[in-house]
N, C-alpha and C positions, 0 to 999 in steps of 0.2 A: 441402457448404459449411462453412467454419469457423463455430464457434458460441461465443458468449460467454455464460456464466452470470451472471445478476444475481439472487442470492437477495434476497427482498423480505419485510420484516417490518412495513412501514407506518410505520417510524420516520423521523425527519427525515434521518438519515444514509443510510438506504436510499433515500430519495427523491433525495438528491444523487447517490448511486451510479447510480441510474437515469438522471438527467439527464446525467451524464458519459458513460455507456455509449451513450445515444441520440445523443450528439454524436461517437461513435466514439473516445472517449478511454478508455484509452490504446491500444486494439488496432485502431483503424482502422475505416473505414466499409464494408469488404468482408467483414462478418461478420453472422451472424444472432444476434439477442439472444433469450435465453430468460429471461423474468421468472418466477422460481421462488419460489413460496410453499410453505413446508413447515408443515403442520398438525402440531404437536408432540403426537402421540398419547399419549406417556408423561406429559406435563404434564397433559393433561386427564384422564387415567386416574387419576393419583395425587394431583393437587392441586385441580383444578377439575372442575366437572360437565360431562359431555359435551353437555348441552343448550345450553351456551353456545357451542358450535362452529358457525359458519355452514356452510351446505352448500357443496359445491364450486362449484355454479353461482353462489351469492351471492358467494363469494370471487373467482371469475373476473370478475364484474361490478365488484367493488371494484377489482380490478387494472386493468381497462380504464379506469375512472374516474381512477385514478392516472396512467396513461399520458397521458390527455387533459389532465389538469391540468399535468403536467410539460411537455408539449409547448407548451401555451399560455404557461406562464411563460417558457420558453426563447425563444419567438417574441417575447414582449413585451420581454424583456431584450436581445435582439439587434436590436430595431427592426423596424418594419413593412416597411421597404424592403430588408432584408437577405435574401439568398438562402441561407437556413439549411437545410442538408442533415441530416436526422435519420433514424436507424434506427427501424423499427417493431418493438417487442418482441412476442414471442408469450408470453402468460401460460400458466403451467403450475402446477397444484395437486397436491401429493403429500402423503402422510402418513408420519410417522416421526420420528426425531430429526434436527434440522436439520443438524448437522455430518455425520452418517452419510449422509443423502440427498445432500448436496452432494459428499461424498467419492465416492459411487457414480457421480454424474453426471459429475464432472470426470475420471473414468477413461475415459470414452467417447472414442474416437479423434478425433472432429471438434471437441472442445472445446479451445480455445486459450487461454482465460483466464477469470478470475472477477473481477467487480466487486461488492463487498458493503459494507454499512455496518458500522462497527466500534462495538461497545458501544452498539447502537442505543437500548435502552430505559433503561439506567443504573439506579442505585439498587437497590432490592430485586428488581425484575424481572430485572436483569442478574445478580445473585447467584443467583437462582432458575433462570434459563435457562442460565447459563454463558456464557463468551465464545466464541461460535461462530467469530468471525473468527480468534482465536488457534488454535483447533483445526484450522480449515481450512488456515491457513498451515503448521502443524506437519506436515500430511500431504501438502501440495500438491506435485505434480511439474510444475506449470505456473505461469505468472505470476498473482499475486493482487493486486488493488488494494483496499486497505482504506480506506474513506472515513470521515473523522472530522469534517469541517467541514460539518455538516448544513445550515447556512443559506446557503451560498455556491452560486451558479449558474455562475459564470465558470470557465473552464479555468485551471489553474495556470500562472503565469508566473515564479515563483521556486522553483527546485528545488535540492535537496541530495541528493547520493549518497554513500554510505559505501563505502570501499574497504578490503578486508582481504587482497588479493592472491589470493583464491580465484576459481575459474571463475565462481561465482555473482556475485561483485562485478564481474567483467569484463562479464558480461551486463547487470548493473545500470547500469554506466557507459555501455555502448553504447546501451541503451534511453533513458537520461536524455539522452544527447547527441542522439539522434534527436528526442525530445520537445522539447528546447531549440530545435533548428533549426526544427521544424515549427510551433511556437507562439511563436517569437521570445522565448523565455524566457531567464532568467539562471540559471546553474548553478554551484553550489559543489561541488567534489569534495574530500571530507574523508577523511583517513586518521587513525584514532585509535590512538595507541601505548598499548596496555594493558599497561604494564610495571610489575611490583611494585617495581622498584628506584627509580623516579622519586620517589615520596614519601619514601623513605629518604634519597636524595641531598639533597632539599630540606630535610629535617629535620635531618640530622646533618653534612652537608658544609659547608665554608666557603661563605658566600653566593656568592662569585665562582666558586668551583670548581663548585658545583651549577649555577649559571646557564650556565657554559661547557659542562658535561657535557650539560645539557638541550638547549642550542643545537646542540651537535654531533650529537646524536641527531636533532633536528628537521631539520637540514641534510641529513643522510644520507637520511632518509625522504622529504624533499621531492624530492631527486634521483631516488629510486626511484619516487616518485609521478608525477613529470613524465614519466619514461620509460614508465610503465604507461599513463598517459593518452594519450600520443602514439601508442603502438602500438595501443591499443584504438580510438582514433578513426580511425586510418588504415584499420582493418579495416572500418569502417562508412562510410567516406568522409565523416566529419563534421569541421567546422571547430573551431578552438580559441577563436574569439572568444566573448566573454561567458561564459568559463569561468574560475573562480578555484580554485586548488589550495591546500589548507591541511593542515597536520599539527597535531593536537591531542593532549592527554594526558588519560587517564582511562578510566573504564568506557565501552566503545563505545556502548551504548544510551543511557546518561545523557548522554554528551558530544554525540552526534549530535542527540539531542532538544533539548539546550540550544542547540546551534548553530542548529538549525532555528527555534527560538523567537526568538533574538536577530537572525537574518538575515531573519525574516519569511517563511521558506520555506513554501510551501503544499503541497509534495509532497516526500516523502523516498523515494528509490529505493535499495533495498538488495538484496543477493543472499540467497538462502535457503540453508540447510544449510551455512553457513560452517564450522561445527564438525563433528566426528565425530558419528555417531549417538548414541554413548554420552554424549558431552559435552552434546549437546543434550537428551538425556533427563534428565540430572542438573541441568544449569544453565539450560536454555532457550536458544533462539537469540536473537541480537541482534534479528532481525526480530520475533519474538514479543514481546520486551520493549518494542520501539519502539511497538508498537500501543497499549500502555497508558501509555507515558511521553510521547508527543508528541501535540499537538493537530493536527498536520499529517496530511494523507492519506499513506498508506504503500503504495508499490508494491514487492512482493517478487518478484524474478526468481528462480524456482527453478532 
């Protein structure tokens, strides 16, 4: 049976990740959930005393309590009369480095996706532990949902997806379109022109010439985007209603994050590995940057 990993560190973002996964978001209800807690052995060996580590049985008990609490909150939020279908997670406790343990488990053939909290602890703890979500996204060969909105229980209904013409962004658009239709959401499809010439045109060209040049680029890219969207949606038999197409200028991660903020998008869907491996090593991927730049949840389609 398909399996979805839900790494769990008891943070508010991890709790929302669990709530989404139990509702089958975004990978559906025909999967088995593994609620995975990693005891960071290096942390306790080098920073803290091992006597502060609870036993595996105690952690298992805590995880069951978390599942019960999230289930109760979801049932209350959806009303007593609703027929809410929820998945039942299976807790699992392992020891090691969090990102390494998650990497090892997501390579197992039955695993189809990961739902985890992003920057769960924040502050000094986050600097100490490292950004597990970014490391997971960097290595993932399957979809990863990074949850940022820790206090929310509801499913996202305002979506943004970023398009860079790569196969990953085509998968991102297809997934976003399916989520839009399933949850009656609104979807913005955004292509960001990351051209070094646009700032020079605006700075040095005559104002009218610069505006005309930028408008010409935008019109060309809008035509290309419309064709890309139509072709992709036809492949997944999705409709074009409640979908808005936009071409923006700037750094892709910063611009998508800014658009998500102004449009009140709750989920950003992007492709992974849009650049070459060398470029990603040197510059970082747009997906990795988005995790730190946006307050929206981020679904990365590898």
